[in-house]
C-alpha positions in Angstrom: 109.0 125.8 131.9 112.7 125.2 131.3 114.0 125.1 127.7 113.6 121.5 126.4 116.5 119.7 124.8 116.2 118.9 121.1 117.6 116.3 118.7 116.9 116.0 115.0 116.9 112.2 115.4 114.5 110.2 117.5 116.4 109.2 120.6 115.5 106.1 122.7 116.3 107.6 126.0 118.2 110.5 127.6 118.0 113.3 130.2 116.9 116.9 130.4 119.7 119.0 131.7 119.3 122.8 131.9 121.5 125.8 132.5 120.3 125.9 136.1 121.5 122.3 136.5 124.9 123.2 135.0 125.2 126.2 137.4 124.7 124.0 140.5 127.2 121.4 139.2 129.6 124.3 138.5 129.2 125.5 142.1 130.2 122.0 143.3 133.3 122.0 141.0 134.4 125.4 142.4 133.4 124.9 146.1 132.6 121.3 146.8 135.9 119.7 147.6 137.0 120.8 151.1 135.8 121.0 154.6 132.0 121.1 155.2 131.4 121.4 151.5 133.0 118.1 150.6 129.7 116.2 150.9 127.3 119.1 151.0 125.3 118.1 148.0 125.2 114.4 149.0 123.8 115.2 152.4 121.4 117.9 151.2 120.0 115.6 148.4 119.6 112.7 150.7 117.7 114.7 153.2 115.4 116.3 150.7 114.8 113.1 148.7 113.9 111.1 151.8 111.5 113.9 153.0 109.7 114.0 149.6 109.1 110.3 149.9 108.1 110.4 153.5 111.1 108.3 154.5 113.3 108.9 157.5 116.6 108.2 155.8 118.3 108.1 152.4 121.7 106.8 151.4 123.0 107.8 148.0 125.1 105.2 146.1 127.0 105.0 142.9 124.1 103.2 141.2 120.8 101.4 141.9 122.3 98.0 141.8 124.6 98.9 144.7 121.6 100.2 146.6 119.9 96.8 146.4 123.0 95.0 147.3 123.6 97.3 150.3 120.0 96.6 151.5 120.2 92.9 151.1 123.5 92.7 153.1 122.1 95.1 155.7 119.1 92.7 156.1 121.5 89.8 156.6 120.4 87.9 153.5 123.2 85.4 152.7 124.1 81.9 151.6 121.1 79.9 150.4 118.5 82.5 151.3 115.7 82.8 148.8 114.5 86.1 147.5 111.4 86.3 145.2 111.7 88.6 142.3 109.5 89.3 139.3 110.3 87.5 136.0 110.1 90.7 133.9 112.6 93.3 135.2 116.2 94.4 134.5 118.9 92.0 135.6 119.9 94.4 138.4 116.9 93.5 140.5 118.1 89.9 140.9 121.9 90.2 140.5 122.6 91.4 144.1 120.8 88.3 145.4 123.5 86.2 143.6 126.2 88.5 145.0 125.0 87.5 148.5 125.2 83.8 147.4 121.4 83.7 147.8 118.9 82.2 145.3 116.6 84.4 143.2 113.2 82.8 142.8 111.2 84.0 139.8 107.5 84.9 140.2 105.1 85.5 137.4 103.6 88.9 136.6 100.2 90.5 136.4 98.9 90.8 132.8 97.6 94.3 133.3 100.3 96.0 135.4 103.2 93.8 134.2 104.4 93.9 137.8 104.9 90.9 140.2 101.8 88.9 140.8 100.8 88.4 144.5 99.3 85.0 143.8 102.6 83.8 142.2 104.5 85.2 145.2 102.4 83.3 147.7 103.0 80.1 145.7 106.8 80.6 145.8 107.3 81.1 149.6 109.3 78.4 151.3 111.0 78.2 154.8 114.1 79.6 153.0 112.4 82.7 151.7 113.7 85.9 153.3 112.4 88.7 151.0 110.3 89.7 148.1 111.5 92.4 145.7 108.6 94.2 144.0 109.5 96.2 140.9 107.5 99.2 139.7 108.0 98.3 136.1 108.1 101.2 133.6 106.5 103.3 136.3 103.6 100.9 136.8 102.7 99.9 140.4 102.0 96.4 141.7 99.4 95.5 144.4 101.7 96.8 147.2 99.2 96.5 150.0 98.5 92.9 149.3 102.2 92.1 148.9 102.9 93.7 152.2 100.3 91.6 153.9 101.7 88.4 152.3 105.2 89.3 153.5 104.0 90.2 157.0 102.1 87.0 157.3 105.1 85.0 156.2 107.6 87.0 158.4 109.7 88.1 155.4 110.8 91.5 154.1 109.2 93.4 151.3 111.6 95.5 149.2 110.5 98.0 146.6 112.6 98.4 143.5 111.3 101.8 142.4 114.1 102.5 140.0 111.6 103.2 137.2 108.8 104.9 139.1 109.9 108.4 140.3 106.7 110.3 140.7 104.3 107.4 140.7 101.8 107.0 143.5 99.4 104.3 144.7 96.5 105.3 146.9 98.2 108.6 147.7 101.5 106.9 148.7 104.6 107.7 146.6 106.5 104.9 145.0 109.6 104.6 147.2 107.6 104.5 150.5 106.6 100.8 150.4 108.4 98.0 152.1 111.3 97.9 154.6 113.4 99.8 152.0 113.2 101.1 148.5 115.7 102.0 145.8 115.9 104.5 142.9 118.1 104.8 139.8 119.7 107.9 138.4 121.1 106.3 135.3 121.5 108.4 132.1 118.1 107.1 130.9 116.1 107.8 134.1 113.7 110.7 135.0 116.4 112.2 137.2 120.0 111.6 136.1 123.5 111.7 137.6 124.9 109.7 134.7 125.1 106.7 137.0 123.7 106.8 140.5 121.2 105.4 143.0 119.7 105.9 146.4 118.4 103.7 149.2 115.4 104.9 151.3 114.8 103.5 154.7 112.7 104.2 157.9 114.3 101.9 160.4 117.1 103.7 162.3 119.1 100.5 163.1 119.0 99.3 159.5 120.0 102.8 158.3 123.0 102.8 160.6 124.0 99.3 159.4 123.7 100.2 155.7 125.6 103.4 156.3 128.4 101.5 157.9 128.5 98.9 155.1 128.6 101.7 152.5 132.0 103.0 153.4 134.5 100.1 154.0 133.1 99.1 157.4 134.8 101.8 159.4 133.7 103.1 162.8 131.9 106.4 162.4 134.2 109.4 162.1 137.3 107.2 162.2 139.7 105.3 159.9 139.4 102.2 162.1 137.8 99.3 160.1 136.0 96.6 162.0 134.6 94.6 159.0 135.5 94.2 155.4 132.5 95.7 153.6 131.8 97.7 150.4 132.9 101.0 148.8 129.5 102.3 147.7 130.0 106.0 148.5 128.6 108.5 146.0 130.6 111.6 144.9 129.6 115.1 145.7 129.7 115.7 141.9 127.0 113.1 141.3 124.9 114.5 144.1 125.1 118.1 142.8 123.4 117.1 139.6 120.9 114.9 141.5 120.1 117.9 143.7 119.8 120.2 140.8 117.5 117.9 138.9 115.4 117.2 141.9 114.5 120.9 142.2 112.6 120.2 138.9 111.1 116.8 139.8 107.5 117.8 139.0 108.4 119.3 135.7 110.4 116.2 134.8 107.6 113.8 135.8 105.0 115.9 133.9 107.1 115.7 130.7 107.4 111.9 131.1 103.6 111.7 131.4 103.3 113.9 128.3 105.4 111.5 126.3 103.2 108.6 127.4 99.9 110.4 126.7 101.1 111.6 123.3 101.9 108.1 122.3 98.4 107.1 123.6 96.9 109.8 121.5 98.6 108.8 118.3 98.0 105.1 118.8 94.4 105.5 119.9 93.1 104.2 116.6 95.1 100.9 116.8 93.1 98.0 118.1 94.3 95.2 120.4 97.3 97.0 122.0 98.2 97.8 125.6 100.3 100.6 127.0 101.3 101.4 130.6 98.6 100.8 133.1 97.1 103.5 135.4 94.3 101.7 137.3 92.1 103.5 139.9 94.2 104.9 142.7 97.4 104.9 140.7 99.3 107.9 139.3 101.9 106.6 136.9 105.2 108.5 136.6 105.9 106.5 133.4 109.7 106.4 133.3 109.2 104.8 129.8 106.1 103.9 127.8 105.9 100.3 126.7 103.6 98.6 124.3 102.2 95.1 124.2 100.5 94.1 121.0 97.7 91.6 121.0 97.8 88.0 119.8 95.5 88.9 116.9 98.6 90.2 115.1 100.3 86.9 115.1 103.7 88.6 115.7 106.5 88.4 118.1 108.5 91.3 119.5 111.5 90.6 117.3 109.2 91.0 114.2 108.2 94.5 115.3 111.7 95.4 116.4 113.1 94.4 113.0 110.4 96.4 111.1 110.9 99.5 113.2 114.7 99.3 112.8 114.2 99.0 109.0 112.4 102.3 109.1 115.2 104.0 111.0 113.3 104.0 114.3 115.2 103.0 117.5 113.5 100.1 119.4 114.2 98.0 122.4 112.5 94.8 123.6 110.3 94.5 126.6 112.3 93.0 129.5 113.1 89.3 128.9 111.9 86.9 131.7 114.9 86.5 134.0 114.5 82.7 134.0 115.0 82.7 130.2 118.5 84.3 130.5 121.6 82.2 130.5 122.9 84.3 133.5 120.3 82.6 135.7 120.2 79.2 134.2 121.4 77.5 137.4 118.5 78.9 139.4 115.6 77.6 137.4 114.4 74.5 135.5 110.8 75.4 134.9 110.9 78.7 133.0 107.9 79.3 130.8 105.8 76.5 132.3 106.0 78.2 135.7 105.6 81.9 134.5 103.4 81.7 131.4 102.1 85.3 131.6 105.6 86.8 131.9 106.8 84.8 128.8 103.7 85.7 126.8 103.8 89.4 127.7 107.5 89.7 127.1 107.2 88.0 123.7 104.6 90.6 122.6 106.1 93.7 124.1 108.5 96.5 123.2 109.9 99.5 125.0 109.0 102.8 123.3 111.3 105.9 123.2 111.3 107.9 126.4 114.0 110.6 125.7 113.2 114.1 126.9 114.2 115.3 123.4 111.1 113.8 121.9 108.7 116.2 120.1 105.1 115.5 119.1 106.1 115.3 115.4 108.6 112.6 116.3 106.1 110.7 118.4 103.6 110.9 115.6 106.2 109.6 113.2 107.2 106.8 115.5 103.5 105.8 116.0 103.1 105.7 112.2 106.0 103.3 112.1 104.3 101.0 114.7 101.1 101.0 112.6 103.1 99.9 109.6 104.9 97.3 111.6 101.6 95.9 112.8 100.3 95.8 109.3 98.1 98.9 109.5 
């Protein structure tokens, strides 16, 4: 095992970078600027990452948000088109729908997995619906097979936002293999990091060529002749060198994430009426970050817990807010909590636990003690 990073303080999130990672990045800095080496790490990482996920193609991007945007544009989603997204996710899942002048439609979540609820998805489909984006929240997995059937029956696209689920599997299929396309994040906080970064995975050759064209200013392949005004979503070889280096240790990184989750479970095992990340039959959870939902028996809201943890010097973040509750999406919804009661309820009772690779067992035990105090234990 590589030497683990360490911090005296409990950190909320952060990567695990080794001397081997630094050596590969240094090689890029010395040799990755000219000729065939200029995109060596981009191309190598794309090939290896796609193969690991049993996808035909990968396109690396500057961040995961641009990956989603690239895919939506590649699929032709545009003015007035509706895209169903889960209520509880980071804003980046839905923002590219707005970039395309489409309409995000918010679906409720499952109370056990915290992921998009298929029943809610079915109720939201209209003649204007073009796609559903299913998010693997905190590493958890939704009912992908059922979602795919719903989308197939309706003639719409299923997209997998697997930004938080590197290493998760469902019925033997890796997160990132579901739907017409999938995306991952390599943000500073994620299991693999490039500081900022993302990737789009695809199987369809025509869609791949379209997205590749859109990624680099709409120029004809191998030329400087632009036939459309498109995006500049090219990654750098520097980003890709760290992605490639980290990916060589993917099993080790996922194992450590699961260790953090299981260690929280162990130290919170005596606390009644709480719920951590789900791992139902057939699912292997990569657990980008452990999250905790405390039961109604405590009579508390998440801000109460956040305030108490902060008062004890423990970093804390809220469970994702329902997107329909955010001012950013006010123009797209008028129903909010009445239409997504589970999402509002779970979010109101949920917090995001630390997931930094620097965490030690002593720190997790101390943090767990803080949770017990905050819950009145």
